[in-house]
N, C-alpha and C positions, 0 to 999 in steps of 0.2 A: 642955588639951583632951584628952579621952579618946577613943580610937578603937580599934575592935576589928578585928583583922587575922586572917583565916583563913590559916593557915600550912600549906602542903602541901610536906612535905620530899621525899616521893616515893622514887625509886629511884636506884641508881648513886651519882653524886656529889651528888645532890640534897641529902641531909642535911648534907653538909659545907659546901656553899656557902650553904645557908639559915642554918646556924649563924652564919656570919660576917656575913650581912646583918642578922640579928636583933641581933647585938652592936652593929652600927653604928646600928640604929634605937634601941636602948636608950641608947646614948651621946647621940644626938641628943635623945631625949625628956628625958633628965636635964638637958641644957643649956638646952633651951627650955621646960621646965616642962610637958611632956605626959605622958600615960600611955597606953601601948599594951597592949592586952589581946589575948592570942593564943589563937585556937581551933585546936587541932591537928587536921588533916584527913587521913584515910586516902584516898589516891588512887593509881592506877597499879598496878604489879606487887605492891607490898606490900599493897594493898587486896584484890587477887585472892587472895593467900595467906591473908589474914586473914578476908575476908568472902565470897570467891567471885565478886566483881565489882569492876570497876575504880573505880567511884565509887558507893557506896551512896546511896540517896535521902536518908538522914538526914545524910550528910556534905554533900551538895549543899545541903540546907536550912541547915546551919550557915554555909556560904559565903554564901548569900543574906542571912542575918541579920547578917553581918559588914559592916564598912564597905568593905573591899576584900580581895583575895586575893593573897598572895605565894606564888609557886610555884617550886619548884626544878626538877626534871625527872622524867619518868616513862619507864618502859620498860626493856627490856634483853633480851638473848638468852635468858635464863631463861624468858621468857614467850612466845617466838616460836611455840611449838607449841600454845598455847591456842586455842580456837575464836575466829574473827574477831570475833564480836559481843561478846566480853569481853576483847579485847586491851587492854593498858594505855592505848593511845592513844584508845580509845573513851571512857575517863574524861575525857580532855582535851576531846574534842568535846562530851561531855555537859555539862561544866563551862561551856564557852563558850556553848553554847545555853541552859543553865539560867540563866546570869547575863545573858543578852541582850547579850553582848559581841560585837557584829558588826563592830567596827572595830579592827584590829590595827595599831599604829603602831610601826614599827621604824626608828630612826635609824641611818644609816650615816655616821659621823663619825670621821675619823682624829685621834687625839690627837697633838699636835706632837711629843711625846716618843717616839712610836712610828712616826714616818714611815719609818724604816729597816726596820721589820718588815713593811711592805706588800710584797706580791709584785709590785706594779706598778713600772714604771720611775720613777726619781726625777723626771724632768721631768713625768710625769703626776701624781704625788703632789703635787708642788710647786704645781700649779694649784689644788689643794684638793679635798677629799672631804667634803661636808657636805650630805646629803640625807636625806629620810624616805620610806619606803615605807608607804603606807596600803593595807592589805590587807583585803578583805572576808573575814570570818572564819566565818560560820555558814551559808553557802550554797554553791552550786556543786557540783562533782563529789564533794567529800568528804561532803556531806550528801544526795546523790541516792541513788536506788535502786541497790543493788549486787546483781548476780545472777550465779550460776554454774550451769551445767547441762551436760548431754550430749545431743547429737543425732546419730543415725546413728553412734554410737561415737566422736564427736569432741567433746572438751571445749571449752566456750567460756565467756566471762565478759563482762559489760557493766557499765559505771558511768555513771549518768545525770548530766549537768551541766545544771542547771536554774537559771535566774534570772528573777525578775519585775522589772518596771520600778521598783517601790517599793524593792526591795532594792538595785538599782543606784543609784537616786537618793540614798538616804540615805548610802551610802558615798562617792559622788562629792561630795556636799555636805561631808562631812568633809574630803575632799581639797582642795576649794576653800577651806574655812575655814582649814585648816592652812597652805596656800600664802599666804593673805591675811596670816597672822601672820609669814611668813618673807620670801622674796624674790619672792613673787607670780608664781611659775611652776608650772604644773601639767601633768604629762605623764600622759595616760591611756593605759594599756597593755592591749592586747587582741590577738585574732587574727581580726580581722574579714574577712580574705581567705578564711577557711575556716569559721569557726564562726558559727552563727546567734545563739548567746548573745552573742558578741562584737559582732555587728552591732547587736543591741538595745542592748548596753552603749554603743557609740559614739553611737548615736542619742540615748539618754537624756542622756549627759554633755554633748552639744552643746545639747540643749534647755534645760538648766538653766544653761549657761554665761553666758547673758545676765543672770542674777542676780548675776554676779560680773564686772562690766566691768573691774575693776582687776586681774584675774588673767589672765595669758596662758595659754591652753590649747593644747596640742599633742597629737597622737596618735602612737602608736608601736606597731608590731607587737612581740609579746613576744620573738621570736627576735632582732630587731634591737636591742631594749632590752638583752638579755643581752650582746650584743656591745658596745654603747655604754657599758655600765657599766664594762667593763675598758678600753675605748679612751679614753674621756674622761668620767669620772664628774663632773667639774666642771660639766658642762652641766645636771645635774639639781638641782632644788630639792625638789619633792614629786612622787612617783609614786603614782598610784592605780590599783589593779588588782584582779582577782578572786582567789578563794581559792588555787587551785593555782598560778597564775602568781606570786602574791605570796609563796607559800611558797618557791618555787625562787629567785626573784630576790633575796629578802631574805637568803637564805643566801649567795648569790654576793656580794652587796653587803657582807656582814659580813667576808668573807675579804679583800677589798681594803683593809680598814682595819687589817689586821695580825693579828687573831685573832677567831674567833667567840666567844671567852670574854669579850670586852669589851663585847658589844652587849646592851643591855636592850630590853625591849619593854613596851608597854601594850596592853591589850585593853579597849575601852570600849563602852558602849551609849548609851542615851538619858540615863541619870543619871550620877552621879559614881562609882558603884561600878565597880571594874575588876578585871582579872586582870593581875598584873605578874609577868614572868618573863624570864630570859635566853633568848636564842633558840637556844642550843645544846641538845644532847640530854643523856642521862643518863651517857654515857661510861663504861659499866660496866668497861671495860678498865683504867681508872685509879682506879676507886672504892676508897676506903679507903687510898690511897697518899699522901694529903695533898699532891697536886701539882696539883689542879684550880685554875683561875683563878676566884675568886669575884666579880670586879669587875662582870661583867655582871649578877649578882644584886644586888649592892650598888647599882648604878646603877638597877636596876629598882625597888628600894626608894625611891630618891630620886625617881623618876618618880611613884611612888604618893603620896609626900608632896606633890609639886607639883600633880598633876592630879586626884587624888581628895580630898585633905585640905586643899588650899589653903595648904600650908605651903611657900611659895617660898623663904624665907630658909633654912629647914631643908634643903631640897633643894640649895640653892646650897652650903651648908656641906659636904655630903657630896661633891658634885662637886669642890669645891675641895680636899678632903682626898685624893681620888683623884689629882688633878693634882699635889699636893705629894708624894704617895707616888711617882709616876712621876718627878718632878723629882729625887728623892733617888736614883734609879737602881735601885729595887727592881723585880724582874721575876719572875713565875712562868715556868715553863719554856716555855709557849706563846708568850710575847712576848719572849723573849730575842733579841737581834739575831743575825743569821746571821754577820756579819763578826766575825772574832776580835778586831780592835781595838776595836770597839764593845762586844762582849760583855764584854771585860775591865773596862769602866767600870761594869758592872751587878752587882747583888747578887742572886743566885738565892734565892728564898724559896718556901715552900710555901703551901698554901691557908690554914692557920690563922694563920701568921705574916703573910700578906698582910692578912687581916682585922684582926688585932691592930694592925698598923701604921696602916692607914687609920682605924681607930677612934681611935687616939691622935692622929691629925692633925685630928680634928674639934674645932673650937673654937667 
């Protein structure tokens, strides 16, 4: 089977981690008889340097023409002083909107081999961490009107958070459908005690709940959810929430699993085309040092095979290879155990060696 993948290497550690993910994809393609064709896409800070904008229209069109997008990371201190409308992150927002990718799915699952790397107490970790955050991705405050001005010599700024019922319904249905395939528990997270957008959100999610009688729906305020994720993450199965809340909660959730470098994500819309990326940033402070953890990107590639290409066996083989790599005791610096006794049992490797080993484990 031939598939075209738009590859965005981006900034910081992006090129390093994407290189390892592509190696894994190539090994998988060779074993299973596929051919992956790669469209190299300029996006982020490197696109600003080259084209004067974070995602040129011709690059977005190449993404749309591809079967899916594999993204490393964008941004960095180098571009912090550029005008807000052309910051690297604007390219990411443009990509998501241009691909119609309104649903971001971020799993928070602790690998058994990394239980000691979690910052949570052992008795909490032992209860299990395995849930998914379904985040609305192309609405809310990130896509609302942003305004700065001065009145009577005082500077002010405003950011509009807007949702309509159709946007809320489609993402909540993704939440219900995802829960239906898991443990049939959905937690809707909002701030309905304060925000009108959240009150509409809560009303809509309860209106469609009757279409999913097999799924148990609960409501939770976002501040309480942030506390509960560290107090008892085992209570969650699927969390569905709006854009900004999902951004914050998913980063929190990733850290309780041991490392943000381990977490993949998918962003999907109405069709099968998606944007797949690790949830971490470009980490410019470690770029070029060969110490980044590429596993989040490798697992993102596996998600692409599973959810966009219908290649479940191939995705399973990658995930199994990651597990065998961890079983063998290999660790990048971010997931080394803190305890000296446990650390001595592990083998410290860099980004390229991590990718090479995982590639070799694929069978």
